[in-house]
N, C-alpha and C positions, 0 to 999 in steps of 0.2 A: 510449438507450445504457446504461440501467441495468436491473437485474433487475425483474421484475414486482412490483408492490406488491399488497397484499391485495385492494383493490377491483378489480384487473385480473384476478385469478385466474379469475373466471367467464367472461372473454372468450377465454381460451385454448381451442382445440378441435383435435381430431384433424385432421390434414392440413396444419396450419400449420407454418411454420418460424420459430422464434424465434432470431434471430441478434443477440446483444447480450452485454454483460457480465452474468454470472449469479451468480457467487460462491456457488454452491449449497452448498459445504461449510460455510459459515458460517450457513446459513439453512434449517433443517429444514422449516419451514412452506412456504416457497417450493418447496423440492425436492419435497415431497409433492404440492403443487398442480400442478407440471409433470408429475409422474408420472401423476397422476389424469387430467389433461387429454388425454393421448395425443399431445401435441405433440412435434415434433422440435426439441430445444433444442441449439443450437450456441453455445458460450461463447467470446467473444473471448479471455478470459484463459487458455484452455488450448490454443489453436492454437499450434503449436510449429514452429520452423524452426531446425535445427542447435543445439538446446538452448536457444534464446532464445524469448521470447514477443513476437512483433512487434506484436501488437494491444494488448498491455498496456503496451508500452514508452512510447508517446507520452503516455498518461495518467500513467504512473509518472514520466516526466520533469517533467510539469506539477506533480504532487503533491509531488515531491521538492523542486523549486524553491520551491513555495509554502510548504512546511513551515517553512523558515527565516524566510520573510517573516512568516507568521502567528505563529511562535514569538517573533520579535523584538518584534512588537507586543504580545503577551501579557506579555512581560517588563517592559513599561513600568509604572511605579508607578501610573499612572492606571487601569490595568486589574487591579491587585492583584499585579503582578509584582515582582520584586526591584529594579527600577529600574536594570537593567544595560544599557549600550550594548554590543552584541556586538563592535563594532570597537574599543571603547575610545577613548582619545585619548592623545597623547603624555604619558607620565608616569603613566598609569593602565592597569592590566591590562585586556586584552580579556575578553569573556565566553567561557566554556568551552562548546563544543557537542560533544555525544557522539552519534554516529550509529551505531545498531545495525543492521548489514546493509550489505553493500557491493555490492548489485545496482544496477539502474538508479535506483531511488529514492535509495539511499544515496549514490551518486556525484553525483547531481543536487543533493542536499542539501549534501554536502560542498563542491561547487563554489561554491554561493551563500554558504555560511558562510565559506569561505576568502576569497571575493571581498570579503566584508564585514570581513575582517581579524580574524575570531574565532580563538580557539584551538580547533582541530578535531581530534577523534580519531574513528576509524572502527574498529568491531569486526566481525569476520566469521570463520566457520569455514574459509572457502576462502582458503588462503594465496596462490593464484595471483591471485585478485581483489585481495587486499591489496597484492601486488607491483605490480599494474597501477596502483593508486591511488598508491602510493609513487612510481612513475615519473611518473605524470601530474602530480603536484604537486611533483616534485623534492624529495621528503622533507619538505616544509613542512606536510603533514597527517600526523599520527601514525596508524600502523596497528597494530592489536593483534589477535592471535589470540583469538577469543572463548572465554570460559569463564565459569562462574558467578562465580568470584572476580574476574575482570577486569571483568565487567559491573558488579558491585557497587562495585568500587574507582573506576571511572570515573563511574558515575551519581551517587554520593555527592558528587563534586566538581563536577558539572555545573550550569550555569545553564539549559541547554536540552538536552533529550534528544529525539532523533528516532527513532521506531520504524519501521524500514524493512525489516522481515523478510518474506520471501516463501518459501513452500513451494508449488511448482506445483500449483494447483488445490485445495490442502488448507487446513485451518484453520491460522492462525498459532500458533506456540508462545508460551507466556506466559513472558517473559524478565525482566520487572521486577515483583517482588512488591509487595504492599501494605506488607509490613514494610520493604522497601528504600525505598519512597517516603517512609516515615516518617522515614528518616534523611537525606533530601535537604535542601538549603538552603531556608529559607522563601522563598516567592515564585518558586521554580524552575518551569520549564515543561516539560511532556511532550507531544509531538505524535505521535499514533499514526497513521501513514499506513497501517498494516496493518489498520485497523478494518474495512475492507470484507471482510476474511477472518477476522473475529472479534477482531482486535486482538492485540498482542504484550505488552501490560501487563495485569496481573491485574485492575486496576480500570477498564479501558477499557469504556465504554458509548457507543454511537453518539450523536452530537449533530448539530445542524443548523447551517447558515450563519447562521440567525437567532439561535440561542442556542448558540454553539460551545464554550463552556468550562464547567468545573465544578471544584470543589476536592476534593482528596483529601489529608487531613492538611493540610500547609501548602503544597502544590504545586498548580499549575494544569494541568488536563488539557484538551487540544484533540483531539477525536476525531470530527471531521466526516466522515461518509461522503460519498463522491463530492466530494472537495475540488476537482477541476477544474471543477465546476459553478459556482464563483464567478468563473471567468474564461472564459465561453463563447466569446468572440470568438477566443481563442487555442485553447481545447480542441477546438472544433468542427472547425476546419481540421486540427489535428494528428490527430484521430481519423479524419476522412474520408480523409486521405492514406494511412492505414494499412489501413482496413477496406474501401475500395471495391473493391479487387482481388478479395477473397474474396466479397464480396457479389455482384458481377457473375458470378463463377463459379457460385455457388449458383443464381442466377436463370437462367443460360443452360443449365446442365447438370442442375439438380435436385440435391438433397443427396446422393443415393446415388452417382451417377456422380462428382460433385465430390469426395466424400470417398474414393472408390475410386481416383481419379486422383492425389490429393494426400495423402500420409501425414501431413503437417503439419496440414492442414485436418481430417483424420479425428480428430486428437487433440482437436479442438474439440467433437466430438459427446459431449455429456454425458448426454442422455436421448432415447430414441425409443420411441414406442408403449408407454409405461409401464415401460420397462426402463432402468436406469442403465448407461451404457457407460464412465463415467470412474471408475476405481477409488478415487481419493482422495475423491470425493463419497460413494460407497457406504460406505467405511470411516468417514467422518466421522459418518454417521448409522446405522451398523450395518444397512444395507439390502442 
Protein backbone atom coordinates (compact mmCIF):
# COMPACT_ATOMS: atom_id res chain seq x y z
CA UNK A 1 0.00 0.00 0.00
CA UNK A 2 3.06 2.29 0.00
CA UNK A 3 5.48 3.63 -2.60
CA UNK A 4 8.38 1.38 -3.66
CA UNK A 5 11.48 1.60 -1.52
CA UNK A 6 15.00 1.64 -2.94
CA UNK A 7 15.60 -2.11 -2.76
CA UNK A 8 12.42 -2.66 -4.80
CA UNK A 9 13.26 -0.29 -7.65
CA UNK A 10 15.04 -3.01 -9.64
CA UNK A 11 11.96 -5.24 -9.46
CA UNK A 12 9.80 -2.81 -11.44
CA UNK A 13 9.63 -3.54 -15.16
CA UNK A 14 7.81 -2.52 -18.29
CA UNK A 15 4.36 -4.05 -18.62
CA UNK A 16 3.58 -3.99 -14.91
CA UNK A 17 0.86 -1.90 -13.29
CA UNK A 18 1.78 -0.38 -9.94
CA UNK A 19 -1.45 0.55 -8.13
CA UNK A 20 -0.71 1.96 -4.68
CA UNK A 21 0.09 5.13 -2.73
CA UNK A 22 3.03 6.76 -4.52
CA UNK A 23 3.48 10.34 -3.20
CA UNK A 24 5.90 10.97 -6.06
CA UNK A 25 5.94 14.75 -5.67
CA UNK A 26 7.81 14.33 -2.38
CA UNK A 27 10.35 11.75 -3.63
CA UNK A 28 12.47 12.48 -6.69
CA UNK A 29 14.47 9.25 -6.43
CA UNK A 30 11.33 7.12 -6.50
CA UNK A 31 9.90 9.22 -9.33
CA UNK A 32 13.02 8.69 -11.44
CA UNK A 33 13.01 4.95 -10.70
CA UNK A 34 9.37 4.67 -11.82
CA UNK A 35 10.15 6.63 -14.99
CA UNK A 36 13.21 4.54 -15.80
CA UNK A 37 11.40 1.25 -15.25
CA UNK A 38 8.75 1.89 -17.91
CA UNK A 39 6.06 0.77 -15.48
CA UNK A 40 2.48 2.09 -15.45
CA UNK A 41 2.04 3.82 -12.10
CA UNK A 42 -1.45 4.62 -10.79
CA UNK A 43 -1.52 6.49 -7.50
CA UNK A 44 -4.27 5.99 -4.94
CA UNK A 45 -3.84 9.55 -3.70
CA UNK A 46 -4.61 11.28 -7.01
CA UNK A 47 -7.71 9.32 -8.06
CA UNK A 48 -10.43 11.94 -7.83
CA UNK A 49 -14.24 11.91 -7.70
CA UNK A 50 -16.18 15.20 -7.60
CA UNK A 51 -13.19 17.06 -6.18
CA UNK A 52 -12.58 14.48 -3.44
CA UNK A 53 -9.87 11.84 -3.06
CA UNK A 54 -11.78 8.64 -2.20
CA UNK A 55 -8.73 6.39 -1.89
CA UNK A 56 -6.79 8.84 0.26
CA UNK A 57 -9.75 9.57 2.54
CA UNK A 58 -9.75 6.34 4.61
CA UNK A 59 -6.06 6.63 5.50
CA UNK A 60 -6.51 10.34 6.13
CA UNK A 61 -9.29 9.48 8.58
CA UNK A 62 -7.02 7.02 10.36
CA UNK A 63 -4.03 9.36 10.44
CA UNK A 64 -6.13 12.32 11.54
CA UNK A 65 -7.59 10.41 14.47
CA UNK A 66 -4.20 8.96 15.36
CA UNK A 67 -2.53 12.38 15.30
CA UNK A 68 -4.25 13.53 18.47
CA UNK A 69 -3.72 10.14 20.12
CA UNK A 70 0.05 10.19 19.49
CA UNK A 71 0.25 13.89 20.25
CA UNK A 72 -1.42 13.41 23.62
CA UNK A 73 1.06 10.65 24.46
CA UNK A 74 4.03 12.81 23.43
CA UNK A 75 2.77 15.61 25.68
CA UNK A 76 3.28 13.45 28.76
CA UNK A 77 6.22 14.47 30.95
CA UNK A 78 7.63 10.94 30.80
CA UNK A 79 8.31 11.41 27.06
CA UNK A 80 9.68 14.95 27.40
CA UNK A 81 6.40 16.75 26.82
CA UNK A 82 4.81 19.62 28.73
CA UNK A 83 2.93 17.29 31.05
CA UNK A 84 -0.43 18.63 29.86
CA UNK A 85 -3.64 16.60 29.85
CA UNK A 86 -5.51 17.69 26.73
CA UNK A 87 -8.91 17.43 28.35
CA UNK A 88 -7.86 19.16 31.56
CA UNK A 89 -9.88 18.55 34.72
CA UNK A 90 -12.43 20.68 36.57
CA UNK A 91 -10.65 23.84 37.68
CA UNK A 92 -7.70 23.38 35.28
CA UNK A 93 -7.53 24.65 31.71
CA UNK A 94 -7.56 22.03 28.94
CA UNK A 95 -4.68 21.74 26.49
CA UNK A 96 -4.78 23.86 23.33
CA UNK A 97 -4.80 21.97 20.03
CA UNK A 98 -4.21 23.83 16.75
CA UNK A 99 -5.10 22.01 13.52
CA UNK A 100 -3.69 23.50 10.31
CA UNK A 101 -5.91 22.30 7.48
CA UNK A 102 -9.63 21.56 7.41
CA UNK A 103 -9.71 18.61 5.03
CA UNK A 104 -10.34 14.99 5.95
CA UNK A 105 -7.29 14.80 8.24
CA UNK A 106 -8.09 18.10 9.91
CA UNK A 107 -11.72 17.25 10.61
CA UNK A 108 -10.76 13.83 11.97
CA UNK A 109 -8.13 15.40 14.25
CA UNK A 110 -10.53 18.10 15.44
CA UNK A 111 -13.18 15.46 16.15
CA UNK A 112 -10.90 13.46 18.45
CA UNK A 113 -9.40 16.54 20.13
CA UNK A 114 -12.87 17.97 20.73
CA UNK A 115 -14.03 14.61 22.08
CA UNK A 116 -11.13 14.73 24.55
CA UNK A 117 -12.40 18.17 25.68
CA UNK A 118 -9.36 20.06 24.44
CA UNK A 119 -9.47 23.70 23.37
CA UNK A 120 -9.44 23.27 19.57
CA UNK A 121 -8.78 25.74 16.75
CA UNK A 122 -8.78 24.88 13.03
CA UNK A 123 -7.17 27.06 10.34
CA UNK A 124 -7.81 26.84 6.61
CA UNK A 125 -7.99 29.05 3.53
CA UNK A 126 -11.35 27.59 2.48
CA UNK A 127 -14.13 29.48 4.25
CA UNK A 128 -16.74 26.94 3.16
CA UNK A 129 -14.83 24.17 4.93
CA UNK A 130 -14.55 26.30 8.03
CA UNK A 131 -18.29 26.98 7.93
CA UNK A 132 -18.97 23.23 7.79
CA UNK A 133 -16.73 22.65 10.81
CA UNK A 134 -18.45 25.45 12.70
CA UNK A 135 -21.79 23.83 11.98
CA UNK A 136 -20.55 20.30 12.74
CA UNK A 137 -19.34 21.27 16.20
CA UNK A 138 -22.04 23.86 16.90
CA UNK A 139 -19.44 26.58 17.32
CA UNK A 140 -17.47 24.77 20.03
CA UNK A 141 -14.40 24.41 17.77
CA UNK A 142 -12.83 27.74 16.79
CA UNK A 143 -12.42 28.30 13.03
CA UNK A 144 -9.89 30.79 11.69
CA UNK A 145 -9.17 31.93 8.13
CA UNK A 146 -5.55 30.96 7.63
CA UNK A 147 -2.81 33.56 7.21
CA UNK A 148 0.84 33.73 8.24
CA UNK A 149 -0.14 36.07 11.09
CA UNK A 150 -2.89 33.80 12.42
CA UNK A 151 -0.80 30.64 12.12
CA UNK A 152 1.94 32.27 14.20
CA UNK A 153 -0.53 33.62 16.75
CA UNK A 154 -2.16 30.22 17.26
CA UNK A 155 0.98 28.06 17.14
CA UNK A 156 2.75 30.13 19.80
CA UNK A 157 -0.12 29.43 22.21
CA UNK A 158 -0.50 25.74 21.31
CA UNK A 159 0.33 22.66 23.33
CA UNK A 160 -0.25 20.42 20.29
CA UNK A 161 -0.09 21.39 16.60
CA UNK A 162 -1.43 19.06 13.92
CA UNK A 163 -0.15 19.62 10.35
CA UNK A 164 -3.05 18.48 8.17
CA UNK A 165 -2.31 20.32 4.92
CA UNK A 166 -2.87 18.72 1.52
CA UNK A 167 -2.39 19.99 -2.02
CA UNK A 168 -3.67 17.31 -4.42
CA UNK A 169 -0.70 15.26 -5.60
CA UNK A 170 1.83 18.02 -4.83
CA UNK A 171 4.38 18.74 -2.11
CA UNK A 172 2.93 20.24 1.04
CA UNK A 173 3.67 23.94 1.66
CA UNK A 174 5.92 24.82 4.63
CA UNK A 175 3.68 26.73 7.04
CA UNK A 176 5.53 26.50 10.38
CA UNK A 177 9.08 27.83 10.28
CA UNK A 178 12.04 26.98 12.48
CA UNK A 179 11.89 30.50 13.88
CA UNK A 180 8.26 30.01 14.87
CA UNK A 181 9.01 26.70 16.60
CA UNK A 182 11.63 28.54 18.66
CA UNK A 183 8.83 30.72 20.07
CA UNK A 184 6.61 27.79 21.11
CA UNK A 185 6.03 26.59 24.65
CA UNK A 186 8.74 24.23 25.98
CA UNK A 187 7.54 20.64 25.66
CA UNK A 188 4.92 21.44 23.04
CA UNK A 189 4.30 18.82 20.34
CA UNK A 190 3.98 19.06 16.55
CA UNK A 191 2.53 16.14 14.57
CA UNK A 192 3.07 16.42 10.81
CA UNK A 193 0.50 14.22 9.08
CA UNK A 194 1.58 15.78 5.76
CA UNK A 195 5.02 14.17 6.00
CA UNK A 196 4.20 11.70 3.20
CA UNK A 197 3.95 14.74 0.91
CA UNK A 198 7.14 16.34 2.23
CA UNK A 199 5.72 17.80 5.45
CA UNK A 200 4.23 21.20 6.24
CA UNK A 201 6.72 22.22 8.96
CA UNK A 202 10.15 23.53 7.94
CA UNK A 203 11.98 21.12 10.27
CA UNK A 204 9.96 18.00 9.42
CA UNK A 205 11.97 14.87 8.59
CA UNK A 206 10.41 11.41 8.15
CA UNK A 207 10.61 9.21 11.23
CA UNK A 208 9.54 5.63 11.98
CA UNK A 209 7.15 3.92 14.36
CA UNK A 210 10.20 2.53 16.17
CA UNK A 211 11.76 5.98 16.65
CA UNK A 212 8.91 8.43 16.07
CA UNK A 213 10.01 11.72 17.64
CA UNK A 214 12.88 14.19 17.81
CA UNK A 215 13.39 17.64 19.30
CA UNK A 216 13.63 20.99 17.55
CA UNK A 217 14.48 23.79 19.95
CA UNK A 218 12.32 22.88 22.96
CA UNK A 219 9.48 21.21 21.05
CA UNK A 220 8.86 17.59 20.07
CA UNK A 221 8.26 16.62 16.43
CA UNK A 222 6.34 13.47 15.45
CA UNK A 223 6.76 12.88 11.69
CA UNK A 224 6.06 9.19 11.11
CA UNK A 225 5.49 8.33 7.47
CA UNK A 226 2.58 5.94 6.96
CA UNK A 227 1.00 6.55 10.36
CA UNK A 228 -1.83 4.05 9.68
CA UNK A 229 0.79 1.27 9.60
CA UNK A 230 0.63 1.28 13.40
CA UNK A 231 -3.01 0.15 13.34
CA UNK A 232 -3.12 -2.45 10.52
CA UNK A 233 -6.22 -4.23 11.80
CA UNK A 234 -8.19 -1.04 11.19
CA UNK A 235 -6.24 0.40 8.27
CA UNK A 236 -6.32 -2.75 6.10
CA UNK A 237 -10.09 -3.02 6.11
CA UNK A 238 -10.55 0.73 5.60
CA UNK A 239 -8.19 0.74 2.63
CA UNK A 240 -9.60 -2.42 1.05
CA UNK A 241 -13.13 -1.02 1.23
CA UNK A 242 -12.02 1.96 -0.86
CA UNK A 243 -9.51 0.44 -3.31
CA UNK A 244 -11.01 -2.89 -4.35
CA UNK A 245 -13.52 -1.33 -6.77
CA UNK A 246 -10.79 0.30 -8.87
CA UNK A 247 -8.46 -2.67 -8.53
CA UNK A 248 -11.06 -4.97 -10.03
CA UNK A 249 -11.73 -2.50 -12.84
CA UNK A 250 -8.03 -2.35 -13.71
CA UNK A 251 -7.76 -6.15 -13.63
CA UNK A 252 -10.87 -6.74 -15.74
CA UNK A 253 -10.44 -3.96 -18.32
CA UNK A 254 -6.72 -3.21 -18.34
CA UNK A 255 -5.43 0.23 -17.44
CA UNK A 256 -6.04 1.88 -20.82
CA UNK A 257 -9.76 1.08 -21.09
CA UNK A 258 -10.30 1.51 -17.35
CA UNK A 259 -8.89 5.05 -17.38
CA UNK A 260 -10.65 5.88 -20.65
CA UNK A 261 -13.99 4.87 -19.14
CA UNK A 262 -13.50 6.62 -15.78
CA UNK A 263 -12.17 10.20 -15.68
CA UNK A 264 -11.63 9.99 -11.92
CA UNK A 265 -9.47 6.89 -12.25
CA UNK A 266 -7.59 8.54 -15.13
CA UNK A 267 -6.38 11.22 -12.69
CA UNK A 268 -4.61 8.45 -10.83
CA UNK A 269 -2.28 7.82 -13.78
CA UNK A 270 1.02 9.40 -12.68
CA UNK A 271 3.56 7.72 -14.97
CA UNK A 272 3.40 5.44 -18.02
CA UNK A 273 6.24 4.18 -20.23
CA UNK A 274 8.69 6.73 -18.89
CA UNK A 275 6.38 9.76 -19.19
CA UNK A 276 4.83 11.73 -16.32
CA UNK A 277 1.10 12.29 -16.75
CA UNK A 278 0.36 14.12 -13.48
CA UNK A 279 1.32 17.80 -13.66
CA UNK A 280 1.98 18.33 -9.95
CA UNK A 281 4.60 15.57 -9.97
CA UNK A 282 6.32 17.01 -13.04
CA UNK A 283 6.36 20.50 -11.52
CA UNK A 284 7.70 19.24 -8.19
CA UNK A 285 10.81 17.84 -9.88
CA UNK A 286 11.05 20.16 -12.90
CA UNK A 287 10.58 17.21 -15.24
